[in-house]
Every structure is written in structure tokens, then in C-alpha cells.
GULUMDREN-85696 format. One record per residue (C-alpha): residue number from 1; residue in one letter; x, y, z. Coordinates in Angstrom, 3 decimals. Layout:
N
<num = NUM; residuo = A; xx = X; yy = Y; zz = Z>
...
***
This chain:
239
<num = 1; residuo = X; xx = 5.909; yy = 10.893; zz = 1.668>
<num = 2; residuo = X; xx = 7.081; yy = 8.736; zz = 4.629>
<num = 3; residuo = X; xx = 8.203; yy = 10.532; zz = 7.669>
<num = 4; residuo = X; xx = 11.854; yy = 10.505; zz = 8.516>
<num = 5; residuo = X; xx = 13.108; yy = 8.358; zz = 11.353>
<num = 6; residuo = X; xx = 15.750; yy = 8.620; zz = 14.046>
<num = 7; residuo = X; xx = 18.584; yy = 6.217; zz = 14.558>
<num = 8; residuo = X; xx = 16.356; yy = 3.733; zz = 16.279>
<num = 9; residuo = X; xx = 13.730; yy = 3.694; zz = 13.524>
<num = 10; residuo = X; xx = 11.221; yy = 5.763; zz = 15.512>
<num = 11; residuo = X; xx = 9.395; yy = 8.562; zz = 13.574>
<num = 12; residuo = X; xx = 10.735; yy = 11.945; zz = 14.553>
<num = 13; residuo = X; xx = 7.176; yy = 13.473; zz = 14.180>
<num = 14; residuo = X; xx = 3.630; yy = 12.114; zz = 14.618>
<num = 15; residuo = X; xx = 2.195; yy = 10.259; zz = 11.616>
<num = 16; residuo = X; xx = 0.304; yy = 12.572; zz = 9.422>
<num = 17; residuo = X; xx = -3.155; yy = 11.531; zz = 8.006>
<num = 18; residuo = X; xx = -5.328; yy = 13.105; zz = 5.491>
<num = 19; residuo = X; xx = -9.014; yy = 12.077; zz = 5.713>
<num = 20; residuo = X; xx = -11.103; yy = 12.635; zz = 2.596>
<num = 21; residuo = X; xx = -14.795; yy = 12.003; zz = 3.341>
<num = 22; residuo = X; xx = -17.892; yy = 13.992; zz = 2.413>
<num = 23; residuo = X; xx = -20.163; yy = 12.542; zz = 5.211>
<num = 24; residuo = X; xx = -19.503; yy = 14.673; zz = 8.185>
<num = 25; residuo = X; xx = -20.250; yy = 11.968; zz = 10.877>
<num = 26; residuo = X; xx = -18.046; yy = 9.407; zz = 9.170>
<num = 27; residuo = X; xx = -15.358; yy = 12.007; zz = 8.559>
<num = 28; residuo = X; xx = -15.345; yy = 12.887; zz = 12.372>
<num = 29; residuo = X; xx = -15.303; yy = 9.247; zz = 13.369>
<num = 30; residuo = X; xx = -12.267; yy = 8.468; zz = 11.209>
<num = 31; residuo = X; xx = -10.469; yy = 11.526; zz = 12.342>
<num = 32; residuo = X; xx = -11.047; yy = 10.882; zz = 16.016>
<num = 33; residuo = X; xx = -10.236; yy = 7.189; zz = 15.674>
<num = 34; residuo = X; xx = -6.817; yy = 7.884; zz = 14.102>
<num = 35; residuo = X; xx = -6.187; yy = 10.850; zz = 16.461>
<num = 36; residuo = X; xx = -6.519; yy = 8.393; zz = 19.293>
<num = 37; residuo = X; xx = -3.486; yy = 6.616; zz = 17.875>
<num = 38; residuo = X; xx = -1.485; yy = 9.841; zz = 18.189>
<num = 39; residuo = X; xx = -1.614; yy = 10.757; zz = 14.586>
<num = 40; residuo = X; xx = -1.967; yy = 14.325; zz = 13.202>
<num = 41; residuo = X; xx = -5.218; yy = 14.341; zz = 11.255>
<num = 42; residuo = X; xx = -6.445; yy = 16.701; zz = 8.580>
<num = 43; residuo = X; xx = -9.982; yy = 16.012; zz = 7.361>
<num = 44; residuo = X; xx = -11.531; yy = 17.478; zz = 4.180>
<num = 45; residuo = X; xx = -14.793; yy = 16.842; zz = 2.422>
<num = 46; residuo = X; xx = -13.963; yy = 16.926; zz = -1.329>
<num = 47; residuo = X; xx = -11.474; yy = 15.217; zz = -3.588>
<num = 48; residuo = X; xx = -9.975; yy = 18.415; zz = -4.774>
<num = 49; residuo = X; xx = -9.238; yy = 19.503; zz = -1.232>
<num = 50; residuo = X; xx = -7.851; yy = 16.115; zz = -0.472>
<num = 51; residuo = X; xx = -5.299; yy = 16.281; zz = -3.316>
<num = 52; residuo = X; xx = -4.263; yy = 19.722; zz = -2.151>
<num = 53; residuo = X; xx = -3.894; yy = 18.627; zz = 1.423>
<num = 54; residuo = X; xx = -1.691; yy = 15.625; zz = 0.406>
<num = 55; residuo = X; xx = 0.448; yy = 18.000; zz = -1.697>
<num = 56; residuo = X; xx = 0.874; yy = 20.396; zz = 1.187>
<num = 57; residuo = X; xx = 1.122; yy = 18.145; zz = 4.241>
<num = 58; residuo = X; xx = 2.958; yy = 15.117; zz = 2.784>
<num = 59; residuo = X; xx = 1.041; yy = 12.637; zz = 4.893>
<num = 60; residuo = X; xx = 1.927; yy = 9.093; zz = 5.761>
<num = 61; residuo = X; xx = -1.597; yy = 7.765; zz = 5.341>
<num = 62; residuo = X; xx = -4.756; yy = 8.855; zz = 3.437>
<num = 63; residuo = X; xx = -8.199; yy = 7.436; zz = 3.936>
<num = 64; residuo = X; xx = -10.333; yy = 8.090; zz = 0.847>
<num = 65; residuo = X; xx = -14.043; yy = 7.719; zz = 0.321>
<num = 66; residuo = X; xx = -15.002; yy = 6.214; zz = -3.055>
<num = 67; residuo = X; xx = -18.133; yy = 8.372; zz = -3.643>
<num = 68; residuo = X; xx = -17.114; yy = 12.059; zz = -3.398>
<num = 69; residuo = X; xx = -18.647; yy = 15.146; zz = -4.836>
<num = 70; residuo = X; xx = -16.848; yy = 16.287; zz = -7.969>
<num = 71; residuo = X; xx = -13.996; yy = 13.956; zz = -8.738>
<num = 72; residuo = X; xx = -14.540; yy = 10.517; zz = -7.228>
<num = 73; residuo = X; xx = -12.246; yy = 8.496; zz = -5.028>
<num = 74; residuo = X; xx = -10.610; yy = 6.578; zz = -7.896>
<num = 75; residuo = X; xx = -9.558; yy = 9.757; zz = -9.627>
<num = 76; residuo = X; xx = -8.318; yy = 11.272; zz = -6.286>
<num = 77; residuo = X; xx = -6.340; yy = 8.167; zz = -5.728>
<num = 78; residuo = X; xx = -4.703; yy = 8.408; zz = -9.141>
<num = 79; residuo = X; xx = -3.767; yy = 12.081; zz = -8.600>
<num = 80; residuo = X; xx = -2.434; yy = 11.376; zz = -5.051>
<num = 81; residuo = X; xx = -0.225; yy = 8.487; zz = -6.348>
<num = 82; residuo = X; xx = 1.377; yy = 11.006; zz = -8.820>
<num = 83; residuo = X; xx = 2.595; yy = 13.092; zz = -5.910>
<num = 84; residuo = X; xx = 2.800; yy = 10.829; zz = -2.808>
<num = 85; residuo = X; xx = 3.730; yy = 7.334; zz = -1.684>
<num = 86; residuo = X; xx = 1.462; yy = 7.580; zz = 1.381>
<num = 87; residuo = X; xx = -0.492; yy = 4.511; zz = 2.302>
<num = 88; residuo = X; xx = -4.000; yy = 4.708; zz = 0.975>
<num = 89; residuo = X; xx = -7.003; yy = 3.073; zz = 2.486>
<num = 90; residuo = X; xx = -10.136; yy = 3.413; zz = 0.190>
<num = 91; residuo = X; xx = -13.531; yy = 3.379; zz = 1.805>
<num = 92; residuo = X; xx = -16.800; yy = 2.483; zz = 0.171>
<num = 93; residuo = X; xx = -20.460; yy = 2.316; zz = 1.344>
<num = 94; residuo = X; xx = -21.054; yy = -0.955; zz = -0.444>
<num = 95; residuo = X; xx = -19.131; yy = -4.064; zz = 0.238>
<num = 96; residuo = X; xx = -19.694; yy = -5.394; zz = -3.234>
<num = 97; residuo = X; xx = -17.871; yy = -2.282; zz = -4.613>
<num = 98; residuo = X; xx = -14.646; yy = -3.685; zz = -3.211>
<num = 99; residuo = X; xx = -14.547; yy = -6.428; zz = -5.785>
<num = 100; residuo = X; xx = -14.717; yy = -3.768; zz = -8.444>
<num = 101; residuo = X; xx = -12.068; yy = -1.633; zz = -6.866>
<num = 102; residuo = X; xx = -9.751; yy = -4.599; zz = -6.493>
<num = 103; residuo = X; xx = -10.066; yy = -5.134; zz = -10.191>
<num = 104; residuo = X; xx = -8.731; yy = -1.713; zz = -10.928>
<num = 105; residuo = X; xx = -5.158; yy = -0.483; zz = -10.631>
<num = 106; residuo = X; xx = -6.117; yy = 2.239; zz = -8.300>
<num = 107; residuo = X; xx = -2.953; yy = 2.487; zz = -6.339>
<num = 108; residuo = X; xx = -4.755; yy = 1.891; zz = -2.996>
<num = 109; residuo = X; xx = -3.115; yy = -0.357; zz = -0.367>
<num = 110; residuo = X; xx = -6.268; yy = -1.430; zz = 1.324>
<num = 111; residuo = X; xx = -10.000; yy = -1.257; zz = 1.078>
<num = 112; residuo = X; xx = -12.693; yy = -0.952; zz = 3.723>
<num = 113; residuo = X; xx = -16.555; yy = -1.245; zz = 3.511>
<num = 114; residuo = X; xx = -18.844; yy = 0.910; zz = 5.627>
<num = 115; residuo = X; xx = -19.969; yy = 0.379; zz = 8.281>
<num = 116; residuo = X; xx = -16.685; yy = -0.415; zz = 9.930>
<num = 117; residuo = X; xx = -15.547; yy = -0.423; zz = 13.566>
<num = 118; residuo = X; xx = -12.945; yy = 2.122; zz = 14.894>
<num = 119; residuo = X; xx = -11.049; yy = -0.844; zz = 16.202>
<num = 120; residuo = X; xx = -10.753; yy = -2.362; zz = 12.772>
<num = 121; residuo = X; xx = -9.590; yy = 0.895; zz = 11.279>
<num = 122; residuo = X; xx = -6.901; yy = 1.345; zz = 13.901>
<num = 123; residuo = X; xx = -5.742; yy = -2.262; zz = 13.356>
<num = 124; residuo = X; xx = -5.324; yy = -1.756; zz = 9.635>
<num = 125; residuo = X; xx = -3.511; yy = 1.642; zz = 10.084>
<num = 126; residuo = X; xx = -1.169; yy = 0.057; zz = 12.639>
<num = 127; residuo = X; xx = -0.467; yy = -2.945; zz = 10.369>
<num = 128; residuo = X; xx = 0.558; yy = -0.746; zz = 7.600>
<num = 129; residuo = X; xx = 3.043; yy = 1.163; zz = 9.811>
<num = 130; residuo = X; xx = 4.389; yy = -2.173; zz = 11.182>
<num = 131; residuo = X; xx = 5.657; yy = -3.183; zz = 7.724>
<num = 132; residuo = X; xx = 9.413; yy = -3.536; zz = 7.698>
<num = 133; residuo = X; xx = 11.233; yy = -0.396; zz = 7.050>
<num = 134; residuo = X; xx = 15.029; yy = -0.067; zz = 6.312>
<num = 135; residuo = X; xx = 17.228; yy = 0.079; zz = 9.385>
<num = 136; residuo = X; xx = 20.818; yy = 0.332; zz = 10.197>
<num = 137; residuo = X; xx = 21.294; yy = -3.263; zz = 9.173>
<num = 138; residuo = X; xx = 19.759; yy = -2.783; zz = 5.768>
<num = 139; residuo = X; xx = 22.232; yy = -0.128; zz = 4.371>
<num = 140; residuo = X; xx = 23.695; yy = -2.629; zz = 1.871>
<num = 141; residuo = X; xx = 20.661; yy = -4.789; zz = 1.429>
<num = 142; residuo = X; xx = 20.401; yy = -5.273; zz = -2.385>
<num = 143; residuo = X; xx = 18.431; yy = -8.196; zz = -3.929>
<num = 144; residuo = X; xx = 19.098; yy = -9.443; zz = -7.400>
<num = 145; residuo = X; xx = 17.106; yy = -11.901; zz = -9.507>
<num = 146; residuo = X; xx = 17.595; yy = -12.149; zz = -13.170>
<num = 147; residuo = X; xx = 17.347; yy = -8.679; zz = -14.623>
<num = 148; residuo = X; xx = 15.711; yy = -7.363; zz = -11.373>
<num = 149; residuo = X; xx = 17.613; yy = -5.328; zz = -8.757>
<num = 150; residuo = X; xx = 15.977; yy = -4.161; zz = -5.593>
<num = 151; residuo = X; xx = 17.800; yy = -1.636; zz = -3.435>
<num = 152; residuo = X; xx = 15.889; yy = -2.329; zz = -0.078>
<num = 153; residuo = X; xx = 17.267; yy = 0.676; zz = 1.818>
<num = 154; residuo = X; xx = 16.556; yy = 3.185; zz = -0.912>
<num = 155; residuo = X; xx = 13.259; yy = 1.455; zz = -1.859>
<num = 156; residuo = X; xx = 14.102; yy = 1.410; zz = -5.462>
<num = 157; residuo = X; xx = 13.616; yy = -1.241; zz = -8.137>
<num = 158; residuo = X; xx = 15.421; yy = -1.567; zz = -11.527>
<num = 159; residuo = X; xx = 14.624; yy = -3.959; zz = -14.353>
<num = 160; residuo = X; xx = 17.453; yy = -4.323; zz = -16.866>
<num = 161; residuo = X; xx = 18.880; yy = -1.102; zz = -15.591>
<num = 162; residuo = X; xx = 15.616; yy = 0.895; zz = -15.875>
<num = 163; residuo = X; xx = 14.061; yy = 2.176; zz = -12.720>
<num = 164; residuo = X; xx = 10.458; yy = 1.147; zz = -12.145>
<num = 165; residuo = X; xx = 7.758; yy = 3.142; zz = -10.254>
<num = 166; residuo = X; xx = 6.121; yy = 0.813; zz = -7.674>
<num = 167; residuo = X; xx = 3.596; yy = 1.532; zz = -4.829>
<num = 168; residuo = X; xx = 4.615; yy = 0.717; zz = -1.397>
<num = 169; residuo = X; xx = 2.596; yy = -2.455; zz = -1.351>
<num = 170; residuo = X; xx = 3.990; yy = -3.597; zz = -4.735>
<num = 171; residuo = X; xx = 7.598; yy = -2.917; zz = -3.543>
<num = 172; residuo = X; xx = 6.913; yy = -4.853; zz = -0.266>
<num = 173; residuo = X; xx = 5.441; yy = -7.828; zz = -2.157>
<num = 174; residuo = X; xx = 8.354; yy = -7.978; zz = -4.566>
<num = 175; residuo = X; xx = 10.892; yy = -7.755; zz = -1.794>
<num = 176; residuo = X; xx = 9.152; yy = -10.470; zz = 0.172>
<num = 177; residuo = X; xx = 9.206; yy = -12.754; zz = -2.828>
<num = 178; residuo = X; xx = 12.827; yy = -12.014; zz = -3.713>
<num = 179; residuo = X; xx = 14.168; yy = -12.643; zz = -0.210>
<num = 180; residuo = X; xx = 13.251; yy = -16.369; zz = -0.723>
<num = 181; residuo = X; xx = 13.073; yy = -16.727; zz = -4.474>
<num = 182; residuo = X; xx = 12.907; yy = -20.507; zz = -4.565>
<num = 183; residuo = X; xx = 10.218; yy = -20.827; zz = -1.862>
<num = 184; residuo = X; xx = 6.498; yy = -20.810; zz = -2.784>
<num = 185; residuo = X; xx = 4.799; yy = -18.113; zz = -0.773>
<num = 186; residuo = X; xx = 1.166; yy = -18.768; zz = -0.099>
<num = 187; residuo = X; xx = -1.331; yy = -16.007; zz = -0.358>
<num = 188; residuo = X; xx = -1.828; yy = -16.236; zz = 3.350>
<num = 189; residuo = X; xx = 1.981; yy = -15.964; zz = 3.894>
<num = 190; residuo = X; xx = 1.994; yy = -12.754; zz = 1.832>
<num = 191; residuo = X; xx = -1.036; yy = -11.234; zz = 3.688>
<num = 192; residuo = X; xx = 0.833; yy = -11.703; zz = 6.940>
<num = 193; residuo = X; xx = 4.264; yy = -10.556; zz = 5.698>
<num = 194; residuo = X; xx = 3.091; yy = -7.496; zz = 3.699>
<num = 195; residuo = X; xx = -0.099; yy = -6.500; zz = 5.439>
<num = 196; residuo = X; xx = 1.184; yy = -7.819; zz = 8.803>
<num = 197; residuo = X; xx = -2.294; yy = -8.876; zz = 9.996>
<num = 198; residuo = X; xx = -4.645; yy = -11.775; zz = 9.672>
<num = 199; residuo = X; xx = -7.866; yy = -9.620; zz = 9.368>
<num = 200; residuo = X; xx = -7.943; yy = -9.711; zz = 5.546>
<num = 201; residuo = X; xx = -10.155; yy = -12.756; zz = 5.003>
<num = 202; residuo = X; xx = -10.185; yy = -12.525; zz = 1.182>
<num = 203; residuo = X; xx = -6.832; yy = -13.213; zz = -0.471>
<num = 204; residuo = X; xx = -8.141; yy = -11.527; zz = -3.687>
<num = 205; residuo = X; xx = -6.314; yy = -8.472; zz = -2.531>
<num = 206; residuo = X; xx = -3.060; yy = -10.252; zz = -2.859>
<num = 207; residuo = X; xx = -3.874; yy = -11.583; zz = -6.306>
<num = 208; residuo = X; xx = -4.755; yy = -8.080; zz = -7.572>
<num = 209; residuo = X; xx = -1.552; yy = -6.492; zz = -6.247>
<num = 210; residuo = X; xx = 0.516; yy = -9.383; zz = -7.707>
<num = 211; residuo = X; xx = -1.266; yy = -8.794; zz = -11.012>
<num = 212; residuo = X; xx = -0.441; yy = -5.027; zz = -10.893>
<num = 213; residuo = X; xx = 3.210; yy = -5.812; zz = -9.977>
<num = 214; residuo = X; xx = 3.552; yy = -8.268; zz = -12.848>
<num = 215; residuo = X; xx = 2.371; yy = -5.604; zz = -15.356>
<num = 216; residuo = X; xx = 5.000; yy = -3.202; zz = -14.147>
<num = 217; residuo = X; xx = 7.623; yy = -5.901; zz = -14.355>
<num = 218; residuo = X; xx = 6.691; yy = -6.544; zz = -17.875>
<num = 219; residuo = X; xx = 4.517; yy = -9.641; zz = -17.632>
<num = 220; residuo = X; xx = 4.630; yy = -12.879; zz = -15.825>
<num = 221; residuo = X; xx = 8.288; yy = -13.647; zz = -16.572>
<num = 222; residuo = X; xx = 9.476; yy = -12.969; zz = -13.042>
<num = 223; residuo = X; xx = 6.580; yy = -14.154; zz = -10.823>
<num = 224; residuo = X; xx = 5.141; yy = -17.596; zz = -11.312>
<num = 225; residuo = X; xx = 1.744; yy = -18.730; zz = -10.014>
<num = 226; residuo = X; xx = 1.920; yy = -22.112; zz = -8.369>
<num = 227; residuo = X; xx = -1.673; yy = -23.262; zz = -8.889>
<num = 228; residuo = X; xx = -3.608; yy = -23.823; zz = -5.684>
<num = 229; residuo = X; xx = -0.706; yy = -22.697; zz = -3.468>
<num = 230; residuo = X; xx = 0.689; yy = -19.236; zz = -4.089>
<num = 231; residuo = X; xx = 3.654; yy = -17.646; zz = -5.927>
<num = 232; residuo = X; xx = 7.395; yy = -17.775; zz = -6.279>
<num = 233; residuo = X; xx = 9.931; yy = -16.012; zz = -8.301>
<num = 234; residuo = X; xx = 10.653; yy = -17.395; zz = -11.819>
<num = 235; residuo = X; xx = 14.056; yy = -17.439; zz = -13.344>
<num = 236; residuo = X; xx = 13.488; yy = -15.667; zz = -16.565>
<num = 237; residuo = X; xx = 14.821; yy = -17.284; zz = -19.782>
<num = 238; residuo = X; xx = 17.849; yy = -15.784; zz = -21.217>
<num = 239; residuo = X; xx = 17.652; yy = -13.874; zz = -24.444>
***
């Protein structure tokens, strides 16, 4: 789960990271790279150990290799999502695997292909933690659109009174769209606002997360695709 914060929004402990990677050299590279950012890193080499480390340590970030001995990264991601809302970066040795992963509702927040530079990994991790988090001015920040109600400070979403379970990325996407419901947000706008970085060159990641969000909202009734531009909130028909 996310770390608690002090009155100025600064974490009261170092960020915790669990690295799940069976290749020792890459495991050590990721661990050292994130430790250089001041994070507390625990590194394991199997999916089973990764799930247990997440359960015990309650990290803020998990990096997860796709090809693991025993249970693979997709199954590990699914199990982690059942017990944690940590950010998840999934790593694969083949760049073409990213397209397949993006087509699955894995629950991951980002995807990286090997080989990658330590600087890129640091940039992606930092971008996640720069996402807006509730502060003192957000205590009464509630957004309403049709049958949707988003309590920003509590990070809870309700549809027609029923609470929905969203990932961090899905929640942030919905909040961004609902803050300006009549404005069309381009895919590039959403990359900048939600991922807080321009390094993602393929806006397909936005499309997949919007698709996953729509399914949880009950279809396309709340989010409209503006062809060739982006997305905006749709006022659902009554009845």
C-alpha cells in the first residue's frame, strides 16, 4: 500500500520497492538503480517469493519480470493486485511482448523492454511518485458525474452507490477526465497528466487503460472516444 505522509505531503519513510527478477545481473541492476533514488529495495528471484514479499513489506512499487520460473509475471501481477495497490512496472525481454501485455488486463501501471537504461528506469519510477496525491486542500474534493462519484482524498469511486475497485492508474485517469468533463483530453494530455512524463512514445498504453476503466464502469456509457483526438466524459442517458 502507499506510504503515509506527513503534513506537507512528504513520505514519513523511504519508498519501499520489491524487485522480482530471476536474472541475477538484471536483478542487481534494478535494485542498485532504485536504491540510488533513496528507496528501500528487496529483491527476489521467483514469483512466489515476490508475492510473499509484497504481502509482508507492503511496498510502494514492484518491478516484475514477465518470464519467471514457476508462476509467470502475469499471474504474479494478478496475485499482487489482490493484496496491494503498489505501482507495478512489468519488464520483458522482448519488446514485441509489450503489445501482448497491453492487450491484457494485467493490472500493471507501466511496461519496459530489456535492455533498458538505469536512467530510464529512474525516470519512470520518479514519474509515478510525482502523480498528484491528496493534500490538505483536497479533504472535501468530491467529483460527481451522472451516477459516478469520486472521493479524491479517500481515492474511492462509486457507481450508482456501489463502490468500484480500480487500480491507481485507472483511478488517476478517471479523476483527470472528471475534473474537466466537457473538455476533450488527448492521449498525449493524459500521458502527461497521469504518467507525468513525455517518455512514453506509444499512446496505446492510454487506450488500454481507458478500455480497462470502461469495463469496470460498466461499458462506454461514461467515457466517449472522440475519434482522432482523445476522450471526454459522456453524460449518460437517464433511465
